[in-house]
N, C-alpha and C positions, 0 to 999 in steps of 0.2 A: 505494501499502500504505500501509495506516496502521501507524504505529510509535510505540511510546513509550519512551524513554530515562532511566533512573533515576538520577540523578548528574549534574551539571552542571559536573565539573572538566576537566581540560586532554582527557582521555579522552571523556568525556559531551558535551561541548559541539561538539567536532570530531567527534565522530561522528554527533551532532543535525542539526550543520549541515550535515552534507557528504551525509548520507539525502537530506535534504530537497532540495539540491541538482538531484537526478536526479529530483525528480516524486512523490518520497514525501511524505504528511502525519506531520509528528511533532512531539510531545508532549513537552517535554524536564522532567522532576521534580526539585525540589530542596525538600526541609525549609527552607532559609536563606528567608524568604520575602521579604527588603531584597533578596538577591541576584535573587530570579526578579520580582520589580518593576523592580529597573534593568535585566535583562534584556530584560522588557516592554517599556519605555521606549526600548529600542535600544543600552544600553550594555553595553561587554562586560567581560566579569569579567577575562577572561586578556588577555596580551598572546602575538598566536601569528600570523604574517605568512601573510597570505591570506585569514585566516578575515574580517574585517569585511566584506568586501564579498558572502560570500555569507552573511552572518551577517542582514544589511540587505536583503539583495534577496529573501532567503525569509522574512523577516518580513512585508514588503512583499505578497507576492506570497501572504501567507497558507496558507503552507506547514510554517512553524514557532511552535513556540507556545509557553510557558512557564508552568508553575503549580508551586502547592503542592498540590494538588488529586489524591491519587494516584489516588483512584476513579474521576476523570472522565478523565484522561490515557489509565489501563488499559482503560475499560469496551469502546471501540471496536477496539483496538489489537490487529493481527495478530500482531506481535512485541515482544517486552519486552526490553530489554535492562538488563540490570544494570551499572552503571558507575562504581560504590562505590569510595571508598578503602580498601585493605587494606595498614594501616602495619603496621610488625613493632612486635610485643609485645614484652613485657620479656622473653621468653626467645629472642628471633630468630625465632619463628614469624609468618607471617602471622594479620593479626587479620581474622577472617572475621565479625563483630559486625557489620557495616553490610552486606555481602551477605545472610547469613542473614535479620536484621531486617528486609532487605526482602522479602526470599523469603517469610518469614510473612506480613507485609504484604498482599503479593500473594492470595497463597493465601488468605487471610479475604476476598477482595474479588471474587475472580473467579467470573465466572458461564459462561464459556463457553469453547471451546480457545483454547488460547494457545500461545507458542514462546517460553519464556524460556530468554533466553542471556547467559549470562555473559559480559561484555566487560573486566570486571576479572582482573587478575593473579592467578590463585588457586594454591594448592598442588592437586596431584594429590589428585581424591578429593573436590572443591569438589562436582563436579555430582552426587555419589550423594547429599551431604547437601542440595543444593536440591531435589533430587526427593525426598527421605527426609520434607522439611516438607510437600511440598504433599501426598505419601498421608497426609501425619499430620493436614492443615489442610482437605481439602476432597477431595470425590470428583468434582470435574471434569478432566475430562483435560486433562493438560498437555505439551506434548513439553520436555524439557530439552537445552541444547546449550551448546556452548563455545566460542566464537568469540574467542580474542584478539587484542588490537592491536600492530599491531606501527608506531607513529607515533614517531617522533624528535621531539621539541619543536624548534621553529626551523621543519621542515617538514613540519608534521603533516599541514597540509591534501593537500600535493601526495604525500605518503606514501598518504593516505586515499584520495584520487580517482585515482591510478596505483599501485596498489599489486605489489610484486612478486611476491605472491602471498596468497590469503586462507586461513586455516586455521580450518575449521569440526570441531569433534567432534559426534556426535550418531548414535545408532544408530534415530532414528524418520524414517521416510521421508517421510511427510510437512513435517515442518522441512529438512529436505533440499532438498526441491523448494521450498518460499519463501525460501528461505536461499541458492540458486542462482537465482534470479527477481530477489531484491533485488540481489545482487552481481555479476549480469552484467554493467550498465550498468559498472561499474568493469573489466572485465578484457577486454574488446574487442579490446585490443593481443596479448591470447593467452597472458597471465601466468595460472598456474591458483589454480583453488579447488579444496584437500583438502581431500577429505574424510574421516574416519578417527572411531576412537572417542574418547569424551571425554578419557579420562584422557591418551591421547597427545598432544592438543590443549593440553591442559593442561601438560603437562610441555616442550612444543615452546618453549612460551615465556619459560618457565623459563631451558631449554638455550640458549636464543638469547640471550638476555642474559648468560646466565652465561658462555658462547664471547667473546662480546664483549668484555666485561667482563676475560677473561682476557689476549685479545688486550692491553691496555691496559696491564695490571700487568708481563706480560711485556717490553713496552718501556720501561717505565721501568723496568725492572731494566736492562733491555740499556743504558739510555741512562747509569744510576749508573755502570755496568761502563767505558762508554766513558769517561766523564770520568777514572775512573781509571787506564785502561790510553792515555789519549792517541788515542783514535781518535775518530770523527765518527759521532754517532747517522742525521746526516739521510743519509749515504753507506748507513750499514748497513741503515735504512728502505727506500732506494731499492732496495738490493739485493736485501733479502729480498722486499717487496712486488710486484717487477715476474714472483715467482715464483707463474704461476698457481693453485696452489695453495694459496696462502697470501695472496695479494690486496691491493691498496693501501690500503684502508681500517681505519680504528683501529690504525693502525700508528703514529702522534703520542704524544712523551712529553709529559709535562707534571705536571702536580701532584696526580693523581690524578683520579680518576673522581667522578660526584656527580651530582644529578638524585632524581626520585621513583622512579626502574626500578633503574637497576642495583645501586645499595649492597642497599636492603630484596628486591629481588630471588636475588640471589646468596647473602645472609644466609638468606632464607627458604627456596631449594633445597638449604642444606646441612643445614638445623634440618629440615627435610622425610627427606632420607635419613637423618639420627640417627636419627631415629623408626623407619624401618625396618631399623635395627640395620648401615647401610651410612655408613663416613666416605668424603665428599668431600676428598680431600685436597688435591689441588688449588685449588679453592676456599676451602678455609678459608688455603692460601698468597696468593691473590688476596686476599682481605679484609686479611691482614695485611700486604701490600705497598700495598695502596693507604692504610691509615692507613698508614702509615711516609713514605709520597710525599708526603702533603699537609705534613710536618715539611721536607721538603728545603730550601725557601726560607728557613724560618728558622732553619736550620743553616748554608744560607750567608750569610746575615745576619750571626749572633755569629758566623762565622768571619772575615767583612770586618771586622766592630767591635770585632774581640779580647775578644769574648763580653759587650759592653754593650749594649742597646740603650735603657737606659733615657734618657728626653727626647728619643731620635731622634725626627721628624716624616716616616712613611712616605708617599707617595704611593701610592695602588692605582688600575689603572684596571682596573675589572671587577669586578663583584660575583656575576653572576649564575652557574651551576654552567657554563653554556657561552652563545654568542652567537645572537643573535635569539629570544631566552625573558629573560621576568621574574622565572623559578625557581630560586629560593636554595634548594633543600632539599637538604642534604647537600655544599652547594658547598663546595670547597674554601678560597674566599674567606674564608667565616665561621673555618674551624678555622685559618688563618691569623690573622685578625682577633683570635681569640681570642689565641694566643700571643702576638702583638705587644703586644699590651695588659696581658698578665702578665707580661711583660718591662719594662714602665713606659713603652714606646716610645708616641707619639702616632701618629694615624692619619686622612688624609683621604683620601676615596674619590671614585670616579665610575665610575654604569654607566650606559648611556642609557635602561634598562628596570628596573633591580631596586632603585634607592634605597628607594622608598616602603616594597617589603616588608621590606628589611634596617634600615629606622629601627624597624618595626613587632617586629621581634625585639628589637635590640639597643637602641632609643633614642638617646639622643645622646652613646653611649659614643665615638663618631668621628665627623668632620667629613665633611660630604657637600657637594663642590663642584658647583656648576652647570653645569662645563663640565669636559672632560677639561686643559684648559691651567691652569685655576684651580687645579686640586687640585696642583699643581705648584710655587705659590709658597712659595720657601723650605723645599723638604722636602730632604731628607738624601740621597732615593732614590728612584725609580721601580720598584714591583712591577708588574708588568702579571700578571693572572691569569684574565682571560676575553681569548677572539682578537673581540672584535670587530672588524669591517672598518673603525670609524671609525679604529681606533687602528692601523691597519697600514701607513699612511704619513704620519706626523707632522711637523712640521715642528719639526728637529731641533736648527738652528738656534736655537730657540721655546724647546724642550724644557733645553737647554745653560743656555739665558740663565736660566730660571725657578728651574731647579734650584738647590738651595745648591752642590751637585759634582754632576758630569755622571756619576752612578751609577745605572745600570740592571739588576734580576734580573727577566728575562722568564722567567717560569714558562709560556708558551707557546709560545718560538722562535720569535716574528713577524718576527725580521728577521735578516738577511746578518751574521753575524760580521764580513767585512770591512768589510762598509759602515759598522758601528758604531766599528772601531777607525779607521776614517777620518777620523770625523766626533767621533775624540776622548773617545769615551766610553770607563769601566769598565762592561762588558756581560759579564753569566754571566746562562749560559742554562741548558739541560737536556741532558746528555749531550754537549753542545760544549766545544770553548775558549774559557778566559775572559781577555779582552782589556782590554787600560786597565789603567792603574794612576795609584792617587790619593796624591798626595803631599802629605802631610801633616805641617806644623811637629810636632818632636815638642818638647817644653816640656823645659826645664832646669832645673835647681836652680842657682840664681846665690846665693852668699852678698856 
């Protein structure tokens, strides 16, 4: 089957690469000519585990192509995926200008039947808007479908190749047949392809992400309560996670959610609801909790240092919003860095993949270490902000030796409290007891 994918961000590039892996001929389109040239030369513009092998294999096998020429890409394509950004606008609503702009460009070029599929996360009613554009600008018959992605950065390739389910919204029978044929190789183990109307498919994506964000914010609130009353959030998490009605996933407390999906999708769904005269009060609370949770470590630091962070040097492990990605969009680490700099503190950071992206945004306002241990040299404390595997079992003797004081603030609960106590650290995590004590000389006035 011949496919065109418009947009080569995380979603578009993973979609195009994985579709080519099952024998389809895929052309990915991007207006950024430099990016297209880079991909044509076999260079990946993103970090995503598992994609590199498929990317190179399908380029070599002549199944995966890249271009800035929209007309040539869609000429013979049977299915055209719109995988374009939908960033939040000033009022919080999703900005559809990229999606609708691409729809218009395609409508002015099509000469034969196509299936137009919105892969981007879009508000309810977007399929109708795309359909209206085609009706306005062309007499050629096309089918419109909504096919939201459920890809987790860091395991996106696995999620695409072995999905829990595939959701397709369309009322066109031929589109349904084509998309069934396209996706059957990915659901051979029996997971469903769920067909529904376009609006239900669009809402399904927003509802899924909003529900998961709600679980995260709920557990963050429980963690904060645990600290107040002396309970252990790890025990609470295990206690409720074994209830099959709740499940184990997305129950780990931390310093808030980030990334390209949860923040903007929760906000967009809440905004969309308001436009339809309904307040989603739970989601409003979820957003408030997430904003405050990103400040939890700052408040802990201020309490520990008696409100004065000026000239303190803090080592940060992790900058990406989650491990196994270089994505820093809405990363809690950025919010924490901003607060530290406002307080007059100095920051040295290390992340296995995300440092260049951070440097492109904040430049040399912080120091970038070559490895995790270099970041610790002479620092007053270590802050753990992303749960990369490389941080899970460090040389604690070396950590303690390199730090000015054996102080760790863990925003991801990577370590066992008892182990940190045995190693002589002051260890402050999320929703668990704080252990250790730093004895400092208190200056006295002498006459």
